[in-house]
Short mmCIF file of the C-alpha atoms (twelve columns), coordinates in Angstrom:
data_MODEL
# 
_entry.id   MODEL 
# 
loop_
_atom_site.group_PDB 
_atom_site.id 
_atom_site.type_symbol 
_atom_site.label_atom_id 
_atom_site.label_alt_id 
_atom_site.label_comp_id 
_atom_site.label_asym_id 
_atom_site.label_seq_id 
_atom_site.Cartn_x 
_atom_site.Cartn_y 
_atom_site.Cartn_z 
_atom_site.pdbx_PDB_model_num 
ATOM 1   C CA . UNK A 1   10.000  93.619  -11.710 1 
ATOM 2   C CA . UNK A 2   8.262   93.481  -8.341  1 
ATOM 3   C CA . UNK A 3   8.000   90.062  -6.652  1 
ATOM 4   C CA . UNK A 4   4.196   89.921  -6.315  1 
ATOM 5   C CA . UNK A 5   1.956   90.324  -9.380  1 
ATOM 6   C CA . UNK A 6   -1.395  88.986  -8.156  1 
ATOM 7   C CA . UNK A 7   -3.586  89.939  -11.127 1 
ATOM 8   C CA . UNK A 8   -5.023  87.172  -13.293 1 
ATOM 9   C CA . UNK A 9   -7.063  86.746  -16.443 1 
ATOM 10  C CA . UNK A 10  -10.609 85.396  -16.424 1 
ATOM 11  C CA . UNK A 11  -13.806 86.765  -14.832 1 
ATOM 12  C CA . UNK A 12  -13.356 89.348  -12.086 1 
ATOM 13  C CA . UNK A 13  -14.000 88.034  -8.573  1 
ATOM 14  C CA . UNK A 14  -13.766 89.705  -5.191  1 
ATOM 15  C CA . UNK A 15  -12.192 87.242  -2.760  1 
ATOM 16  C CA . UNK A 16  -9.997  87.067  0.316   1 
ATOM 17  C CA . UNK A 17  -7.400  84.875  -1.412  1 
ATOM 18  C CA . UNK A 18  -5.676  83.719  1.773   1 
ATOM 19  C CA . UNK A 19  -2.736  81.318  2.005   1 
ATOM 20  C CA . UNK A 20  -0.838  79.921  4.978   1 
ATOM 21  C CA . UNK A 21  2.135   82.007  6.114   1 
ATOM 22  C CA . UNK A 22  5.533   80.614  7.094   1 
ATOM 23  C CA . UNK A 23  6.532   82.924  9.944   1 
ATOM 24  C CA . UNK A 24  10.137  82.643  8.815   1 
ATOM 25  C CA . UNK A 25  9.024   84.818  5.895   1 
ATOM 26  C CA . UNK A 26  6.822   87.116  7.981   1 
ATOM 27  C CA . UNK A 27  8.855   90.275  7.332   1 
ATOM 28  C CA . UNK A 28  10.492  90.931  3.973   1 
ATOM 29  C CA . UNK A 29  13.512  93.185  3.422   1 
ATOM 30  C CA . UNK A 30  14.988  94.125  0.058   1 
ATOM 31  C CA . UNK A 31  17.335  96.614  -1.577  1 
ATOM 32  C CA . UNK A 32  14.872  99.462  -1.042  1 
ATOM 33  C CA . UNK A 33  15.141  99.170  2.747   1 
ATOM 34  C CA . UNK A 34  17.352  102.223 3.356   1 
ATOM 35  C CA . UNK A 35  15.360  104.518 1.071   1 
ATOM 36  C CA . UNK A 36  11.977  103.413 2.383   1 
ATOM 37  C CA . UNK A 37  13.047  103.671 6.035   1 
ATOM 38  C CA . UNK A 38  14.342  107.177 5.349   1 
ATOM 39  C CA . UNK A 39  10.961  108.069 3.847   1 
ATOM 40  C CA . UNK A 40  9.215   106.579 6.870   1 
ATOM 41  C CA . UNK A 41  11.392  108.648 9.197   1 
ATOM 42  C CA . UNK A 42  10.593  111.795 7.214   1 
ATOM 43  C CA . UNK A 43  6.867   111.145 7.400   1 
ATOM 44  C CA . UNK A 44  6.974   110.245 11.095  1 
ATOM 45  C CA . UNK A 45  8.796   113.503 11.759  1 
ATOM 46  C CA . UNK A 46  6.877   115.849 9.471   1 
ATOM 47  C CA . UNK A 47  3.421   114.202 9.270   1 
ATOM 48  C CA . UNK A 48  3.197   112.151 12.455  1 
ATOM 49  C CA . UNK A 49  -0.522  112.600 13.041  1 
ATOM 50  C CA . UNK A 50  -1.232  111.516 9.469   1 
ATOM 51  C CA . UNK A 51  0.817   108.298 9.616   1 
ATOM 52  C CA . UNK A 52  0.465   107.112 13.207  1 
ATOM 53  C CA . UNK A 53  -2.573  106.776 15.428  1 
ATOM 54  C CA . UNK A 54  -3.545  104.696 18.442  1 
ATOM 55  C CA . UNK A 55  -6.542  104.437 20.735  1 
ATOM 56  C CA . UNK A 56  -6.066  104.291 24.516  1 
ATOM 57  C CA . UNK A 57  -5.622  100.726 25.692  1 
ATOM 58  C CA . UNK A 58  -3.665  99.578  22.637  1 
ATOM 59  C CA . UNK A 59  -0.258  99.921  24.316  1 
ATOM 60  C CA . UNK A 60  0.052   96.274  25.382  1 
ATOM 61  C CA . UNK A 61  -0.832  95.118  21.862  1 
ATOM 62  C CA . UNK A 62  1.815   97.401  20.408  1 
ATOM 63  C CA . UNK A 63  4.359   96.161  22.931  1 
ATOM 64  C CA . UNK A 64  3.647   92.584  21.859  1 
ATOM 65  C CA . UNK A 65  4.254   93.489  18.209  1 
ATOM 66  C CA . UNK A 66  7.508   95.228  19.117  1 
ATOM 67  C CA . UNK A 67  8.689   92.203  21.108  1 
ATOM 68  C CA . UNK A 68  7.898   89.868  18.204  1 
ATOM 69  C CA . UNK A 69  9.935   92.034  15.825  1 
ATOM 70  C CA . UNK A 70  12.851  92.318  18.265  1 
ATOM 71  C CA . UNK A 71  12.936  88.537  18.398  1 
ATOM 72  C CA . UNK A 72  12.370  87.933  14.694  1 
ATOM 73  C CA . UNK A 73  14.614  90.428  12.907  1 
ATOM 74  C CA . UNK A 74  18.035  89.437  14.350  1 
ATOM 75  C CA . UNK A 75  17.101  85.767  13.950  1 
ATOM 76  C CA . UNK A 76  15.910  86.051  10.347  1 
ATOM 77  C CA . UNK A 77  18.252  88.843  9.215   1 
ATOM 78  C CA . UNK A 78  21.244  88.416  11.502  1 
ATOM 79  C CA . UNK A 79  23.584  89.953  8.934   1 
ATOM 80  C CA . UNK A 80  21.547  93.160  9.087   1 
ATOM 81  C CA . UNK A 81  20.238  93.564  12.659  1 
ATOM 82  C CA . UNK A 82  21.599  93.279  16.148  1 
ATOM 83  C CA . UNK A 83  20.120  94.213  19.516  1 
ATOM 84  C CA . UNK A 84  22.132  96.523  21.757  1 
ATOM 85  C CA . UNK A 85  22.240  95.941  25.490  1 
ATOM 86  C CA . UNK A 86  19.209  94.547  27.291  1 
ATOM 87  C CA . UNK A 87  16.793  95.296  24.428  1 
ATOM 88  C CA . UNK A 88  17.783  98.960  24.607  1 
ATOM 89  C CA . UNK A 89  18.030  99.502  20.843  1 
ATOM 90  C CA . UNK A 90  17.980  97.753  17.491  1 
ATOM 91  C CA . UNK A 91  21.036  98.495  15.342  1 
ATOM 92  C CA . UNK A 92  20.904  98.240  11.543  1 
ATOM 93  C CA . UNK A 93  24.447  97.093  10.803  1 
ATOM 94  C CA . UNK A 94  24.834  98.426  7.264   1 
ATOM 95  C CA . UNK A 95  23.924  102.039 8.066   1 
ATOM 96  C CA . UNK A 96  24.476  102.166 11.817  1 
ATOM 97  C CA . UNK A 97  20.897  103.379 12.230  1 
ATOM 98  C CA . UNK A 98  19.760  102.999 15.826  1 
ATOM 99  C CA . UNK A 99  16.127  102.572 16.887  1 
ATOM 100 C CA . UNK A 100 15.521  102.946 20.605  1 
ATOM 101 C CA . UNK A 101 13.336  100.136 21.934  1 
ATOM 102 C CA . UNK A 102 12.636  101.724 25.303  1 
ATOM 103 C CA . UNK A 103 11.646  105.208 24.143  1 
ATOM 104 C CA . UNK A 104 8.722   105.816 26.477  1 
ATOM 105 C CA . UNK A 105 7.762   108.911 24.527  1 
ATOM 106 C CA . UNK A 106 6.526   106.733 21.671  1 
ATOM 107 C CA . UNK A 107 3.723   104.192 21.522  1 
ATOM 108 C CA . UNK A 108 5.290   100.699 21.176  1 
ATOM 109 C CA . UNK A 109 3.673   100.234 17.764  1 
ATOM 110 C CA . UNK A 110 5.237   103.516 16.631  1 
ATOM 111 C CA . UNK A 111 8.642   102.149 17.647  1 
ATOM 112 C CA . UNK A 112 7.894   98.862  15.854  1 
ATOM 113 C CA . UNK A 113 6.997   100.648 12.635  1 
ATOM 114 C CA . UNK A 114 10.443  102.265 12.538  1 
ATOM 115 C CA . UNK A 115 12.101  98.859  12.159  1 
ATOM 116 C CA . UNK A 116 10.487  97.473  9.006   1 
ATOM 117 C CA . UNK A 117 9.299   98.480  5.554   1 
ATOM 118 C CA . UNK A 118 5.852   97.086  6.323   1 
ATOM 119 C CA . UNK A 119 3.014   99.218  7.613   1 
ATOM 120 C CA . UNK A 120 1.531   97.783  10.823  1 
ATOM 121 C CA . UNK A 121 -2.166  97.823  11.726  1 
ATOM 122 C CA . UNK A 122 -3.713  96.424  14.902  1 
ATOM 123 C CA . UNK A 123 -7.298  95.148  14.992  1 
ATOM 124 C CA . UNK A 124 -9.004  94.212  18.245  1 
ATOM 125 C CA . UNK A 125 -12.435 93.269  19.541  1 
ATOM 126 C CA . UNK A 126 -13.748 94.678  22.808  1 
ATOM 127 C CA . UNK A 127 -15.433 91.372  23.684  1 
ATOM 128 C CA . UNK A 128 -16.348 88.046  22.132  1 
ATOM 129 C CA . UNK A 129 -18.900 88.625  19.421  1 
ATOM 130 C CA . UNK A 130 -18.069 92.316  19.119  1 
ATOM 131 C CA . UNK A 131 -16.706 93.615  15.800  1 
ATOM 132 C CA . UNK A 132 -12.987 94.016  15.241  1 
ATOM 133 C CA . UNK A 133 -11.881 97.634  15.064  1 
ATOM 134 C CA . UNK A 134 -8.693  99.343  13.957  1 
ATOM 135 C CA . UNK A 135 -7.156  100.370 17.294  1 
ATOM 136 C CA . UNK A 136 -3.644  101.434 16.238  1 
ATOM 137 C CA . UNK A 137 -1.578  101.783 13.082  1 
ATOM 138 C CA . UNK A 138 1.778   102.889 11.770  1 
ATOM 139 C CA . UNK A 139 0.712   103.635 8.205   1 
ATOM 140 C CA . UNK A 140 3.302   105.508 6.152   1 
ATOM 141 C CA . UNK A 141 2.504   104.036 2.739   1 
ATOM 142 C CA . UNK A 142 -1.312  104.000 2.386   1 
ATOM 143 C CA . UNK A 143 -2.837  103.318 -1.011  1 
ATOM 144 C CA . UNK A 144 -5.486  106.044 -1.226  1 
ATOM 145 C CA . UNK A 145 -6.934  105.807 2.264   1 
ATOM 146 C CA . UNK A 146 -6.350  108.000 5.270   1 
ATOM 147 C CA . UNK A 147 -5.670  106.622 8.733   1 
ATOM 148 C CA . UNK A 148 -7.746  109.359 10.378  1 
ATOM 149 C CA . UNK A 149 -10.802 108.117 8.461   1 
ATOM 150 C CA . UNK A 150 -10.400 104.495 9.630   1 
ATOM 151 C CA . UNK A 151 -9.021  104.593 13.190  1 
ATOM 152 C CA . UNK A 152 -11.527 103.217 15.678  1 
ATOM 153 C CA . UNK A 153 -13.868 101.949 12.994  1 
ATOM 154 C CA . UNK A 154 -15.006 98.325  12.489  1 
ATOM 155 C CA . UNK A 155 -14.143 96.130  9.522   1 
ATOM 156 C CA . UNK A 156 -17.436 96.872  7.792   1 
ATOM 157 C CA . UNK A 157 -16.813 100.618 7.867   1 
ATOM 158 C CA . UNK A 158 -13.143 100.314 6.925   1 
ATOM 159 C CA . UNK A 159 -14.049 98.328  3.821   1 
ATOM 160 C CA . UNK A 160 -17.274 100.201 3.122   1 
ATOM 161 C CA . UNK A 161 -15.981 101.839 -0.079  1 
ATOM 162 C CA . UNK A 162 -14.924 98.479  -1.582  1 
ATOM 163 C CA . UNK A 163 -17.494 97.504  -4.244  1 
ATOM 164 C CA . UNK A 164 -19.516 94.373  -3.363  1 
ATOM 165 C CA . UNK A 165 -17.731 94.007  -0.001  1 
ATOM 166 C CA . UNK A 166 -20.905 94.066  2.086   1 
ATOM 167 C CA . UNK A 167 -22.741 91.539  -0.115  1 
ATOM 168 C CA . UNK A 168 -19.938 89.114  -0.945  1 
ATOM 169 C CA . UNK A 169 -17.142 89.379  1.601   1 
ATOM 170 C CA . UNK A 170 -18.248 91.002  4.866   1 
ATOM 171 C CA . UNK A 171 -19.593 87.848  6.512   1 
ATOM 172 C CA . UNK A 172 -16.575 85.738  5.563   1 
ATOM 173 C CA . UNK A 173 -14.213 88.455  6.778   1 
ATOM 174 C CA . UNK A 174 -15.950 88.754  10.156  1 
ATOM 175 C CA . UNK A 175 -15.863 84.976  10.640  1 
ATOM 176 C CA . UNK A 176 -12.221 84.808  9.643   1 
ATOM 177 C CA . UNK A 177 -11.208 87.448  12.194  1 
ATOM 178 C CA . UNK A 178 -13.200 85.735  14.929  1 
ATOM 179 C CA . UNK A 179 -11.703 82.302  14.240  1 
ATOM 180 C CA . UNK A 180 -8.082  83.116  13.314  1 
ATOM 181 C CA . UNK A 181 -5.668  81.082  15.465  1 
ATOM 182 C CA . UNK A 182 -2.309  82.320  16.697  1 
ATOM 183 C CA . UNK A 183 -0.580  79.332  15.097  1 
ATOM 184 C CA . UNK A 184 -2.299  79.788  11.713  1 
ATOM 185 C CA . UNK A 185 -1.031  83.100  10.266  1 
ATOM 186 C CA . UNK A 186 -1.969  83.880  6.669   1 
ATOM 187 C CA . UNK A 187 -1.026  86.173  3.822   1 
ATOM 188 C CA . UNK A 188 -2.649  87.595  0.713   1 
ATOM 189 C CA . UNK A 189 -1.929  90.062  -2.074  1 
ATOM 190 C CA . UNK A 190 -3.652  93.076  -3.557  1 
ATOM 191 C CA . UNK A 191 -2.844  95.358  -6.486  1 
ATOM 192 C CA . UNK A 192 -3.668  98.661  -8.100  1 
ATOM 193 C CA . UNK A 193 -2.314  100.982 -10.783 1 
ATOM 194 C CA . UNK A 194 -1.428  104.543 -9.817  1 
ATOM 195 C CA . UNK A 195 -0.496  107.652 -11.743 1 
ATOM 196 C CA . UNK A 196 1.764   108.829 -8.910  1 
ATOM 197 C CA . UNK A 197 4.928   107.036 -7.709  1 
ATOM 198 C CA . UNK A 198 4.723   108.398 -4.141  1 
ATOM 199 C CA . UNK A 199 4.456   105.679 -1.493  1 
ATOM 200 C CA . UNK A 200 2.456   107.961 0.819   1 
ATOM 201 C CA . UNK A 201 -0.900  108.326 -0.942  1 
ATOM 202 C CA . UNK A 202 -3.708  109.002 1.533   1 
ATOM 203 C CA . UNK A 203 -5.963  110.794 -0.982  1 
ATOM 204 C CA . UNK A 204 -8.308  109.043 -3.402  1 
ATOM 205 C CA . UNK A 205 -7.436  111.103 -6.455  1 
ATOM 206 C CA . UNK A 206 -6.880  108.349 -9.002  1 
ATOM 207 C CA . UNK A 207 -9.631  109.372 -11.447 1 
ATOM 208 C CA . UNK A 208 -8.278  112.873 -11.908 1 
ATOM 209 C CA . UNK A 209 -7.463  113.927 -15.490 1 
ATOM 210 C CA . UNK A 210 -3.765  114.022 -16.252 1 
ATOM 211 C CA . UNK A 211 -1.964  116.901 -17.942 1 
ATOM 212 C CA . UNK A 212 -0.971  116.090 -20.598 1 
ATOM 213 C CA . UNK A 213 -3.625  113.397 -21.104 1 
ATOM 214 C CA . UNK A 214 -2.419  109.824 -20.759 1 
ATOM 215 C CA . UNK A 215 -1.888  107.947 -24.018 1 
ATOM 216 C CA . UNK A 216 -0.970  104.416 -25.027 1 
ATOM 217 C CA . UNK A 217 2.375   105.792 -26.129 1 
ATOM 218 C CA . UNK A 218 3.459   107.064 -22.707 1 
ATOM 219 C CA . UNK A 219 1.504   104.919 -20.223 1 
ATOM 220 C CA . UNK A 220 4.540   102.730 -19.560 1 
ATOM 221 C CA . UNK A 221 6.539   105.567 -18.053 1 
ATOM 222 C CA . UNK A 222 3.699   107.456 -16.339 1 
ATOM 223 C CA . UNK A 223 1.715   104.677 -14.653 1 
ATOM 224 C CA . UNK A 224 2.859   102.450 -11.775 1 
ATOM 225 C CA . UNK A 225 1.843   98.950  -10.759 1 
ATOM 226 C CA . UNK A 226 1.477   98.887  -6.981  1 
ATOM 227 C CA . UNK A 227 1.341   95.516  -5.255  1 
ATOM 228 C CA . UNK A 228 0.699   94.809  -1.563  1 
ATOM 229 C CA . UNK A 229 1.776   91.703  0.329   1 
ATOM 230 C CA . UNK A 230 -0.446  91.568  3.398   1 
ATOM 231 C CA . UNK A 231 -0.089  89.267  6.408   1 
ATOM 232 C CA . UNK A 232 -2.488  88.604  9.264   1 
ATOM 233 C CA . UNK A 233 -1.617  86.903  12.538  1 
ATOM 234 C CA . UNK A 234 -3.253  86.735  15.924  1 
ATOM 235 C CA . UNK A 235 -1.029  87.898  18.761  1 
ATOM 236 C CA . UNK A 236 -0.871  85.050  21.295  1 
ATOM 237 C CA . UNK A 237 -0.850  87.197  24.452  1 
ATOM 238 C CA . UNK A 238 -3.251  90.094  23.821  1 
ATOM 239 C CA . UNK A 239 -5.385  88.307  21.236  1 
ATOM 240 C CA . UNK A 240 -5.293  91.284  18.849  1 
ATOM 241 C CA . UNK A 241 -4.783  90.716  15.130  1 
ATOM 242 C CA . UNK A 242 -1.780  92.296  13.442  1 
ATOM 243 C CA . UNK A 243 -2.252  93.214  9.795   1 
ATOM 244 C CA . UNK A 244 0.964   94.074  7.939   1 
ATOM 245 C CA . UNK A 245 1.122   95.738  4.520   1 
ATOM 246 C CA . UNK A 246 4.295   95.576  2.472   1 
ATOM 247 C CA . UNK A 247 4.129   97.778  -0.622  1 
ATOM 248 C CA . UNK A 248 6.039   97.029  -3.819  1 
ATOM 249 C CA . UNK A 249 5.949   99.258  -6.868  1 
ATOM 250 C CA . UNK A 250 7.299   99.412  -10.415 1 
ATOM 251 C CA . UNK A 251 6.668   101.393 -13.560 1 
ATOM 252 C CA . UNK A 252 4.233   99.839  -15.998 1 
ATOM 253 C CA . UNK A 253 6.960   99.407  -18.591 1 
ATOM 254 C CA . UNK A 254 8.567   96.845  -16.271 1 
ATOM 255 C CA . UNK A 255 5.388   94.779  -16.620 1 
ATOM 256 C CA . UNK A 256 5.392   95.316  -20.393 1 
ATOM 257 C CA . UNK A 257 8.900   93.867  -20.549 1 
ATOM 258 C CA . UNK A 258 7.282   90.504  -19.723 1 
ATOM 259 C CA . UNK A 259 4.722   90.120  -22.539 1 
ATOM 260 C CA . UNK A 260 2.770   87.269  -20.970 1 
ATOM 261 C CA . UNK A 261 2.184   89.307  -17.840 1 
ATOM 262 C CA . UNK A 262 1.309   92.385  -19.887 1 
ATOM 263 C CA . UNK A 263 -1.417  90.379  -21.625 1 
ATOM 264 C CA . UNK A 264 -2.757  89.002  -18.340 1 
ATOM 265 C CA . UNK A 265 -2.876  92.478  -16.770 1 
ATOM 266 C CA . UNK A 266 -4.732  93.807  -19.812 1 
ATOM 267 C CA . UNK A 267 -7.223  90.943  -19.471 1 
ATOM 268 C CA . UNK A 268 -7.663  91.694  -15.757 1 
ATOM 269 C CA . UNK A 269 -8.369  95.353  -16.476 1 
ATOM 270 C CA . UNK A 270 -10.826 94.500  -19.254 1 
ATOM 271 C CA . UNK A 271 -12.701 92.161  -16.887 1 
ATOM 272 C CA . UNK A 272 -12.931 94.705  -14.083 1 
ATOM 273 C CA . UNK A 273 -16.464 96.068  -13.539 1 
ATOM 274 C CA . UNK A 274 -17.045 99.843  -13.724 1 
ATOM 275 C CA . UNK A 275 -17.559 100.280 -9.974  1 
ATOM 276 C CA . UNK A 276 -14.238 98.553  -9.226  1 
ATOM 277 C CA . UNK A 277 -12.450 100.639 -11.834 1 
ATOM 278 C CA . UNK A 278 -13.839 103.766 -10.178 1 
ATOM 279 C CA . UNK A 279 -12.782 102.545 -6.718  1 
ATOM 280 C CA . UNK A 280 -9.252  101.832 -7.963  1 
ATOM 281 C CA . UNK A 281 -9.074  105.208 -9.697  1 
ATOM 282 C CA . UNK A 282 -8.733  103.696 -13.158 1 
ATOM 283 C CA . UNK A 283 -11.914 104.767 -14.947 1 
ATOM 284 C CA . UNK A 284 -10.240 107.361 -17.139 1 
ATOM 285 C CA . UNK A 285 -6.910  105.583 -17.404 1 
ATOM 286 C CA . UNK A 286 -7.989  102.093 -18.468 1 
ATOM 287 C CA . UNK A 287 -8.230  102.645 -22.262 1 
ATOM 288 C CA . UNK A 288 -4.686  103.981 -22.568 1 
ATOM 289 C CA . UNK A 289 -3.230  101.445 -20.142 1 
ATOM 290 C CA . UNK A 290 -4.913  98.467  -21.822 1 
ATOM 291 C CA . UNK A 291 -3.883  99.684  -25.282 1 
ATOM 292 C CA . UNK A 292 -0.293  100.036 -24.095 1 
ATOM 293 C CA . UNK A 293 -0.245  96.539  -22.575 1 
ATOM 294 C CA . UNK A 294 -1.876  94.952  -25.636 1 
ATOM 295 C CA . UNK A 295 0.681   96.599  -27.907 1 
ATOM 296 C CA . UNK A 296 3.555   95.324  -25.751 1 
ATOM 297 C CA . UNK A 297 2.159   91.782  -25.811 1 
ATOM 298 C CA . UNK A 298 1.529   91.918  -29.557 1 
ATOM 299 C CA . UNK A 299 5.048   93.082  -30.403 1 
ATOM 300 C CA . UNK A 300 6.501   90.178  -28.473 1 
ATOM 301 C CA . UNK A 301 4.176   87.716  -30.133 1 
ATOM 302 C CA . UNK A 302 4.810   88.934  -33.678 1 
# 
C-alpha cells in the first residue's frame, strides 16, 4: 500500500490542505528509487524536450535547488549518497550511479532532477505584485498535464482546467505564494485514479473507453490509485518557490485489501461532482470502481 492516501469521506471540497513541512523529511526515497531513476534517465535521454524546460534567467534558481539537494541528500541519506571531490559528482552508493554536478551542458535544475524521485518545478515572480509563473521544471512523471502547455504561464492559467479553481481557490493560492516564508515550508497531497500504470502521463486521456470495458470484477487489477506528495518552499537566495511532486502508485486491489479505506474511497468517489470526475478522467470508470470497492468493503464486514 502506498504511504499517502489523502481521500476522505464526506462532502467534496476543493482546498489547499497545507501542513507544515519538516525539512528533514523534504525528500523521500524508497525501494522504487533505482527503477524510477532509471525511468527518469530514459525519459531525459529519449524525450528531453517533453520532460525538461526552462526559461532564460532561471539558471540561478536551478543552481540554488541543486545546492540544497547536494547538502541535504548526504546528510539525510548518508548510507546512500556521497559527494565526490569538490562537489564534482553525487555518487549513489548502492548502484555506483554517478551524477555530475558541474555538467555545464545541463541546466542546474536538470542536474537536480537526476538525483531524486521527485519532479521539481520552479515558480517565480518578475516583480512584487506580479503573478508567479512556472519558469523551469524537471517533470518526468506528470499526471495528465504537459510541461509544454504550462511553462511560462501564471498560476491561474496552470490551474485553469481545475473545476472551481478560479472561484474558490485562486485568490488564496495567489496570496499564499506571495506570503510564503523561506522558513515556513509546507506540504500537501493529491490523488487520482488512472487506467494506465505508466508514471509518465502527459495526455489527458482518462475518460477514454477501455477494451474490454471495465467491470466491477476486474477493476482491482486494471485501475491504479495515484497519490502525490507535494512540497512548497521559498528559496532563501533567489526568492523563487520550489514545488516538488513525489508520485506514489498502487493497484486498486491494494486499496481493497484494507476494507475501511476501500469504503472511504468509494464514498469520496460518490461525493465527487460531475465536473471533477470529468477532470480526473473518471466519468466512465466510476460505476465499476465504486462497485468494486463497495464489494470489497462488504465482504470484509460480513
